[in-house]
C-alpha positions in Angstrom: -4.7 -11.5 4.1 -4.3 -13.2 0.7 -3.0 -10.6 -1.7 -2.1 -8.3 1.2 0.5 -10.8 2.4 2.7 -9.4 -0.3 1.6 -5.8 0.0 0.9 -5.1 3.6 3.9 -7.1 4.7 5.6 -4.0 3.4 3.7 -1.0 4.3 6.8 0.7 3.0 8.3 3.0 5.5 11.9 4.0 4.8 13.7 7.3 4.3 14.9 6.6 0.8 13.3 5.8 -2.5 14.9 2.4 -2.6 12.3 -0.2 -1.5 12.2 -3.9 -1.2 9.4 -6.1 0.0 9.7 -7.7 3.4 9.6 -11.5 3.5 7.4 -13.5 5.9 10.2 -16.0 6.5 12.4 -13.2 7.6 9.7 -11.9 9.9 9.2 -15.4 11.4 12.9 -15.5 12.1 12.8 -12.0 13.6 9.9 -13.0 15.9 11.8 -16.1 17.1 15.0 -14.2 17.7 13.3 -11.3 19.5 11.1 -13.6 21.6 14.1 -15.6 22.8 15.8 -12.4 24.0 13.0 -9.9 24.5 12.7 -6.9 26.7 8.9 -6.2 26.9 6.9 -3.2 27.7 3.1 -3.4 27.9 0.7 -0.5 27.7 -3.1 -0.5 27.4 -3.4 -1.5 23.8 0.2 -1.8 22.9 2.9 -4.5 23.6 6.4 -3.7 22.6 9.0 -6.5 22.2 12.5 -5.3 21.7 15.6 -7.4 21.0 17.6 -7.2 24.2 20.4 -4.6 24.0 19.0 -2.8 21.0 17.5 0.1 23.1 18.1 1.4 26.6 15.3 0.8 29.2 14.5 4.6 29.1 14.3 4.6 25.3 12.0 1.6 25.3 9.8 3.1 28.0 9.6 6.3 26.0 8.7 4.5 22.8 6.1 2.3 24.4 4.4 5.5 25.8 4.7 7.2 22.4 3.2 4.2 20.6 0.3 3.9 23.0 -0.4 7.6 22.6 -0.2 7.2 18.8 -2.6 4.3 18.7 -5.1 6.1 20.9 -4.7 9.3 18.8 -5.2 7.4 15.6 -8.4 5.9 17.0 -9.6 9.3 18.1 -8.8 11.0 14.7 -10.4 8.2 12.6 -13.2 7.3 14.9 -12.2 3.6 14.6 -12.8 1.8 17.9 -9.6 0.5 19.7 -8.8 -3.2 18.9 -9.7 -5.8 21.5 -6.3 -7.5 21.1 -3.1 -5.6 21.8 -1.0 -4.5 18.9 2.4 -6.2 19.1 5.4 -4.2 18.0 8.7 -5.9 17.3 11.9 -3.8 17.4 15.2 -5.0 16.1 18.2 -3.7 14.2 17.7 -6.6 11.9 14.5 -5.1 10.4 15.4 -3.2 7.3 11.9 -2.1 6.2 9.2 -1.1 8.7 6.0 -2.9 7.9 2.7 -4.1 9.4 0.5 -7.2 9.3 -3.1 -6.1 10.3 -3.7 -9.8 11.0 -0.5 -11.6 11.6 -0.7 -15.0 9.8 1.8 -16.7 12.0 -0.2 -16.4 15.2 -3.3 -18.3 16.2 -4.9 -15.1 17.3 -4.0 -13.2 14.2 -3.4 -10.0 16.1 -1.8 -7.0 14.4 2.0 -7.0 14.4 4.3 -4.2 13.5 8.0 -4.5 12.7 10.2 -1.5 13.1 14.0 -1.0 12.9 15.1 -0.2 16.5 17.8 2.1 15.2 15.1 4.4 13.8 13.4 4.3 17.2 16.7 5.5 18.8 17.0 8.3 16.2 13.4 9.3 16.4 12.9 8.6 12.7 10.7 5.6 13.1 7.5 5.6 11.0 5.5 4.3 14.0 2.4 6.4 13.3 2.2 5.2 9.6 2.5 1.6 10.7 0.0 2.0 13.6 -2.6 3.4 11.1 -2.3 0.0 9.3 -2.7 -1.8 12.6 -5.6 0.2 14.0 -7.6 0.8 10.8 -6.7 -2.4 8.9 -6.8 -3.0 5.1 -8.2 -0.7 2.6 -8.9 -2.8 -0.5 -6.3 -1.1 -2.7 -2.6 -0.3 -2.2 -2.9 3.4 -3.1 -5.7 3.9 -0.6 -4.0 1.9 2.2 -0.6 3.7 1.8 -2.0 7.1 1.1 -4.4 6.9 4.0 -1.7 5.8 6.4 0.5 8.7 5.4 -2.3 11.3 5.5 -3.6 10.1 8.9 -0.1 9.8 10.4 0.8 13.4 9.4 -2.6 14.6 10.6 -2.3 12.9 13.9 1.3 14.2 14.6 0.1 17.8 13.7 -3.1 17.6 15.7 -2.1 15.6 18.8 1.7 15.4 18.9 4.3 12.8 18.4 6.2 12.9 15.2 5.7 12.1 11.5 8.6 10.3 9.9 8.6 10.9 6.2 8.0 7.7 4.3 8.4 8.2 0.5 6.3 11.4 0.9 6.7 14.4 3.2 3.9 15.5 5.6 0.6 16.9 4.6 1.9 20.4 4.3 4.4 19.4 1.6 3.0 16.4 -0.2 1.1 18.4 -2.9 4.3 20.2 -3.8 6.0 16.8 -4.1 3.1 15.6 -6.3 3.4 18.5 -8.7 7.1 17.9 -8.9 6.6 14.2 -9.6 4.2 15.0 -12.4 6.6 17.5 -13.9 9.3 14.9 -13.9 7.1 12.6 -15.9 7.1 9.9 -13.2 3.3 10.0 -13.1 2.7 8.9 -16.7 1.4 5.5 -15.7 -0.3 6.5 -12.5 -3.9 6.1 -13.9 -3.1 2.4 -14.0 -1.6 2.6 -10.5 -4.9 3.9 -9.1 -7.1 1.5 -11.2 -5.3 -1.5 -9.9 -5.7 -3.0 -6.4 -2.0 -4.0 -6.3 0.0 -2.3 -9.1 3.2 -3.8 -10.3 5.7 -1.0 -9.4 9.3 -0.7 -10.4 11.7 0.6 -7.7 11.9 3.7 -9.8 8.2 4.3 -9.8 7.6 3.5 -6.1 8.5 6.9 -4.8 6.1 8.7 -7.2 3.4 6.1 -6.3 3.6 6.9 -2.6 3.7 10.6 -3.2 0.7 10.7 -5.5 -1.3 8.2 -3.3 -0.7 10.4 -0.3 -1.6 13.6 -2.1 -4.8 12.1 -3.6 -5.9 10.5 -0.4 -5.3 13.8 1.4 -7.5 15.5 -1.1 -10.3 12.9 -0.6 -10.0 13.2 3.2 -10.2 17.0 3.2 -13.0 17.0 0.6 -15.2 14.2 1.9 -14.3 14.4 5.5 -12.5 12.0 7.7 -15.5 9.8 8.6 -16.5 9.3 5.0 -13.0 8.3 3.9 -12.7 5.9 6.9 -15.9 4.3 5.7 -14.5 3.9 2.2 -11.2 2.5 3.5 -12.9 0.0 5.9 -15.1 -1.3 3.1 -12.0 -2.9 1.7 -13.3 -2.3 -1.8 -12.2 0.6 -3.9 -15.6 0.7 -5.6 -16.9 2.0 -2.3 -15.4 5.4 -3.3 -18.1 5.7 -5.9 -20.8 4.0 -3.9 -20.4 6.2 -0.9 -19.5 9.5 -2.5 -21.6 9.1 -5.7 -18.6 10.2 -7.8 -16.4 8.0 -9.9 -12.7 7.4 -9.3 -11.9 9.1 -12.6 -13.9 12.2 -11.7 -12.2 12.3 -8.3 -8.8 12.1 -10.0 -9.8 14.9 -12.4 -10.8 17.2 -9.5 -7.6 16.3 -7.5 -5.4 17.1 -10.5 -7.2 20.4 -10.9 -6.6 21.2 -7.3 -2.9 20.7 -7.9 -3.0 23.1 -10.9 -2.4 20.2 -13.3 -4.3 20.6 -16.6 -2.7 18.1 -18.9 -4.8 15.3 -17.5 -1.9 12.8 -17.4 -3.3 11.3 -14.2 -6.9 12.2 -14.4 -7.5 11.0 -17.9 -5.0 8.1 -17.8 -2.7 9.7 -20.4 
């Protein structure tokens, strides 16, 4: 995963704007703890490993069914074939930030592993669809595309096929553009041209919420304009330059058009000012 070990370790999925990166050492300890005391549910392409006592048998069964449906619905929505290896989901109250490794480095098989707070599963606020998008579709070559794509697809899948969309740092597709306008008006988007130009921007905790909101809104615009299959091709190319190569339009021009669609004319994002 190289640079994604730092970024995709934390496909940040929490319900507040305060975000910290997950640590691989912590995840290794979580895996060992859960595996020693695991209650396991296996579905067609999903394996759920829950720390014993963190969920009731019925809650675990329901979540395993929900996760299997979500993974299948994501594959159907994106057109990405189901993975040959099962996606392994770890549930524990010790997990503070839900996150995903599309190719877990601590396993000889490098299967996708998802880490989710079991308390959020119990409350039905788990960002399981967002994380499963990372697991099913994989890496996207730039943090804004990976995170924006995951939020857009997760919200689309919940609306189209059912399940639920747990807000990350952005609301669902029906509200994210309003959030984006508000972020721009607050001036939190002043450095966002650099965020989009960089594969892995250096974000302060204060900037992170705006980054996720703008990434979601921008990716939603690309998806609805280009179509899902084209955006999936761009994402799976794992090279943000694929946006221009496939669409024939530069990133700067796409940003200008997106900002215009939001009713933003000052060009703070589109022109990098």
